[in-house]
C-alpha positions as CSV (number, residue, x, y, z in Angstrom):
1,M,-6.0,-7.9,18.3
2,F,-9.4,-8.4,20.5
3,P,-12.2,-9.4,18.0
4,P,-16.0,-8.3,19.6
5,T,-17.5,-11.3,21.6
6,R,-21.3,-9.9,21.9
7,P,-23.1,-7.1,19.9
8,S,-23.0,-3.6,21.0
9,S,-25.2,-0.7,20.5
10,A,-22.8,1.6,20.2
11,L,-22.5,4.1,16.8
12,V,-19.0,3.8,17.0
13,P,-17.1,0.6,18.1
14,W,-14.0,1.4,19.7
15,H,-11.5,-1.8,20.7
16,V,-8.0,-1.2,22.6
17,G,-5.3,-3.4,22.9
18,D,-4.2,-4.4,26.7
19,I,-1.2,-1.7,27.4
20,A,-0.2,-4.5,30.0
21,L,0.6,-7.2,27.2
22,S,1.6,-4.9,24.4
23,S,4.7,-5.6,22.1
24,Y,4.6,-2.7,19.5
25,V,5.7,-0.3,22.3
26,P,8.6,-0.3,24.9
27,N,6.4,-2.2,27.7
28,P,8.3,-2.9,31.2
29,T,5.0,-4.5,32.8
30,A,5.8,-7.2,29.6
31,C,9.6,-7.2,29.7
32,P,10.9,-6.6,33.0
33,K,15.0,-6.5,31.6
34,L,13.2,-3.0,30.1
35,A,13.0,-1.6,33.7
36,E,16.5,-2.6,34.6
37,I,18.3,-1.0,31.6
38,Q,15.8,2.2,32.3
39,A,17.3,2.4,35.7
40,R,21.0,2.2,34.7
41,Y,20.4,4.6,32.2
42,E,18.8,7.3,34.2
43,S,21.6,6.8,36.9
44,S,24.4,7.7,34.1
45,P,26.2,11.1,34.5
46,R,24.9,12.3,31.0
47,Y,21.0,11.6,32.0
48,T,21.7,13.6,35.4
49,A,23.3,16.4,34.0
50,W,20.8,16.7,31.7
51,L,17.8,16.6,34.7
52,A,19.7,18.7,36.8
53,N,19.4,21.3,34.0
54,Q,15.9,21.1,34.0
55,S,15.8,22.6,37.6
56,H,13.8,25.5,36.6
57,V,11.4,24.1,34.8
58,V,10.1,22.1,37.7
59,E,10.1,25.1,40.0
60,L,7.6,26.9,37.4
61,T,5.5,23.5,37.1
62,K,5.1,22.8,40.6
63,A,4.7,27.0,40.9
64,T,1.8,26.7,37.7
65,F,0.0,23.2,39.3
66,Q,0.5,22.7,42.9
67,S,-1.2,19.0,42.6
68,Y,0.9,18.2,39.1
69,D,1.8,14.7,39.2
70,P,3.5,13.6,35.9
71,S,3.0,10.1,36.2
72,V,-0.8,10.6,35.8
73,L,-1.3,14.1,34.9
74,F,0.6,14.7,32.1
75,D,-1.8,13.4,29.6
76,C,-4.6,15.4,31.1
77,L,-2.8,18.5,30.4
78,L,-2.3,17.5,26.8
79,T,-5.5,16.9,26.7
80,S,-7.2,19.9,28.0
81,R,-4.7,22.3,26.0
82,C,-6.3,20.3,22.8
83,S,-10.0,20.4,24.1
84,Q,-10.0,22.8,26.6
85,P,-7.5,25.7,26.6
86,Q,-9.6,27.9,28.6
87,S,-9.4,25.7,31.4
88,L,-6.0,26.3,32.0
89,P,-4.7,28.7,34.0
90,D,-4.4,32.3,32.8
91,W,-0.7,32.7,33.7
92,L,0.3,29.6,32.0
93,S,1.7,31.4,28.9
94,P,2.4,29.2,25.5
95,S,6.2,29.3,26.1
96,H,5.7,28.1,29.7
97,Y,3.8,25.4,28.4
98,N,6.2,24.3,25.6
99,E,8.7,24.2,28.3
100,I,7.2,21.9,30.7
101,F,5.7,19.6,27.3
102,T,9.3,19.6,26.0
103,Y,10.5,18.4,29.7
104,E,8.1,15.9,30.5
105,R,8.4,14.6,27.0
106,D,12.4,14.0,27.3
107,K,12.4,12.9,30.3
108,R,10.4,9.9,29.3
109,M,11.6,8.9,25.8
110,K,15.1,10.5,25.7
111,I,16.1,6.7,26.5
112,Y,14.6,5.3,23.3
113,L,16.8,7.3,21.2
114,E,19.9,7.7,23.4
115,D,20.1,3.7,24.4
116,P,20.8,1.3,21.9
117,S,20.1,-1.8,24.0
118,Y,16.6,0.0,25.3
119,A,15.5,0.3,21.6
120,K,16.8,-3.5,20.8
121,V,15.1,-5.3,24.2
122,S,11.7,-3.1,23.3
123,M,11.3,-4.5,19.8
124,A,12.4,-8.2,20.5
125,K,9.3,-9.9,21.0
126,V,8.1,-8.3,17.4
127,I,11.6,-9.0,15.6
128,L,11.3,-12.9,17.3
129,A,7.9,-13.2,15.3
130,I,9.1,-12.0,11.8
131,R,12.4,-14.6,12.3
132,N,10.0,-17.6,13.2
133,R,7.9,-16.7,10.6
134,I,10.9,-16.6,8.1
135,L,12.3,-20.0,9.7
136,S,8.9,-21.5,8.9
137,R,9.4,-20.9,5.3
138,V,12.7,-22.2,5.4
139,D,11.8,-25.5,6.8
140,G,9.4,-25.7,3.9
141,N,6.1,-24.4,5.6
142,S,4.0,-23.7,2.3
143,T,1.6,-21.9,4.1
144,V,1.7,-17.8,5.7
145,T,-0.6,-17.8,8.4
146,V,-2.0,-14.2,8.9
147,Q,-3.0,-13.1,13.0
148,P,-2.5,-10.8,15.0
149,N,0.7,-10.9,17.1
150,T,-0.6,-12.8,20.3
151,A,0.7,-16.2,20.3
152,T,3.5,-16.8,23.0
153,N,4.9,-19.9,21.5
154,S,9.1,-19.3,21.9
155,N,9.5,-21.9,19.5
156,R,7.2,-20.8,16.6
157,D,5.1,-17.9,16.2
158,H,1.9,-19.1,14.6
159,D,-0.7,-22.2,15.7
160,H,-3.3,-23.5,13.1
161,D,-6.7,-22.9,14.2
162,D,-9.1,-23.1,10.8
163,D,-11.4,-21.1,12.5
164,Q,-9.6,-18.2,13.5
165,E,-7.0,-18.0,11.1
166,T,-6.6,-17.4,7.5
167,L,-4.2,-19.6,5.0
168,V,-2.7,-18.9,2.4
169,S,-1.2,-21.3,-0.2
170,F,1.7,-19.8,-1.8
171,K,2.1,-22.4,-4.2
172,A,-1.3,-22.0,-5.6
173,L,-0.7,-18.6,-5.8
174,V,2.4,-19.1,-8.4
175,L,0.6,-21.4,-10.4
176,F,-2.1,-19.4,-11.1
177,V,0.2,-16.7,-12.1
178,F,2.0,-18.6,-14.1
179,V,-1.1,-20.3,-16.0
180,G,-2.6,-16.5,-16.2
181,V,1.2,-15.8,-18.0
182,L,0.9,-18.6,-20.1
183,L,-2.4,-18.1,-21.4
184,G,-1.8,-14.6,-22.3
185,V,1.2,-15.4,-24.5
186,V,-0.6,-18.4,-26.3
187,F,-3.6,-15.7,-26.8
188,G,-1.4,-12.9,-27.8
189,L,-0.1,-15.1,-30.7
190,I,-3.0,-16.6,-32.0
191,I,-4.3,-12.6,-32.2
192,A,-1.0,-11.8,-33.7
193,R,-1.2,-14.5,-36.6
194,T,-4.8,-13.3,-37.5
195,L,-3.9,-9.8,-38.0
196,A,-0.8,-10.4,-40.0
197,K,-2.4,-12.8,-42.1
198,N,-5.7,-10.9,-42.9
199,G,-2.9,-8.0,-43.9
200,Q,-1.6,-10.1,-46.4
201,D,-5.1,-11.0,-47.4
202,A,-6.2,-7.2,-48.1
203,P,-4.1,-6.0,-51.1
204,K,-5.3,-8.7,-53.3
205,D,-9.3,-8.1,-52.8
206,S,-8.6,-4.5,-53.0
207,S,-7.0,-4.3,-56.2
208,G,-9.2,-7.1,-58.4
209,K,-12.5,-5.2,-57.0
210,H,-10.9,-1.8,-57.9
211,D,-10.0,-3.7,-61.7
212,S,-13.9,-4.2,-62.1
213,V,-15.1,-1.6,-60.7
214,S,-13.1,0.6,-63.3
215,K,-14.0,-1.8,-66.1
216,S,-17.5,-1.9,-65.6
217,T,-17.2,2.0,-65.0
218,F,-15.4,2.4,-68.0
219,L,-17.0,-0.1,-70.5
220,S,-20.6,1.8,-69.2
221,I,-19.7,5.6,-70.2
222,Q,-21.7,6.5,-73.6
223,T,-22.2,10.6,-74.1
224,D,-25.0,12.3,-75.6
225,N,-23.1,13.3,-78.2
226,D,-22.5,9.7,-79.4
227,K,-26.3,9.2,-79.3
228,D,-26.9,12.1,-81.5
229,S,-24.1,11.7,-84.1
230,G,-25.7,8.2,-85.3
231,D,-22.1,6.9,-85.3
232,S,-22.0,3.3,-86.5
233,P,-21.1,0.4,-83.7
234,N,-18.1,-0.2,-84.8
235,E,-16.2,3.2,-84.6
236,S,-17.6,3.2,-81.0
237,D,-15.9,0.0,-80.2
238,E,-12.9,1.1,-81.6
239,L,-12.9,4.9,-79.7
240,L,-13.7,2.7,-76.5
241,L,-10.5,0.3,-77.4
242,C,-8.4,2.9,-77.5
243,Q,-9.1,4.3,-74.4
244,S,-9.0,1.3,-72.3
245,P,-6.4,0.4,-70.2
246,K,-5.7,-2.5,-71.4
247,H,-5.1,-1.3,-74.8
248,K,-2.4,0.9,-73.9
C-alpha cells in the first residue's frame, strides 16, 4: 500500500499501512457510523447481561495488575506471554491468564459475530471497490487496473496512471489463447496425418525386403556334400527349384 520513497539500510524493510485509513479491518476512525453501531450494541440487554457476568474476571484483573488499562496494555500482555513469560507475576496462573484473555477478546469482538449491521458497514468500502470494478467491465472497459485499494473516488475505484498502474488487456489475452489453441490443433492434425501415412507404407517395404533377402539367402546355399559328390549342374538346379517357395 505504501511503497518506499527512499532507500533504506535496514536488513529487513518493514512497511505497514496506516490503521487510521485502513478499510480492511473495522475502523471507526475511517467510518464514524461504526462507532454509532457499536454504542447501540453495547447498550443492548444481551451485551449488558454478558458484561455483568464477567465481574469476577474484572476483579481478578485489577488484583493482578493494579495499573492495567485494557485499552493500551492488552497487546502488551499478549506480547509478554509470548516473548517474556518470566516477566509476568508468579501468581498469574494459566487459567487466570486465559480468563483475562477471553474476556478482553470477547469484549472487543463479540460485535463482529453478533451484529450483522456492523459487519456490513465495516466491509462496505471494500465491497464498493469490487462493485465499481465489475460495473467498469460491464460498461465496456476492456482493461483491468491492478493497484492497491487507496482510491477515494465514490463513482469509480480506479484512476489511470501509466507510471503507477499495471494495465492488462483482456482482449489481447483472449486473442493469444485462441491463437495458441488453433496452432495446437493444426500441428496435431499434421502430425497425425504423417504418422498414418508412415503406418500404411511400412508393411509394403518390410514384405518386399523380406522376399528379396529370403531369395538371395536360399539361392546362395550350397552344402559341402554337393561339392564333394560332383553332381552335375542340372541336378543341383532341379533340387533348388523343388525347394524354392515359388515352386511350391
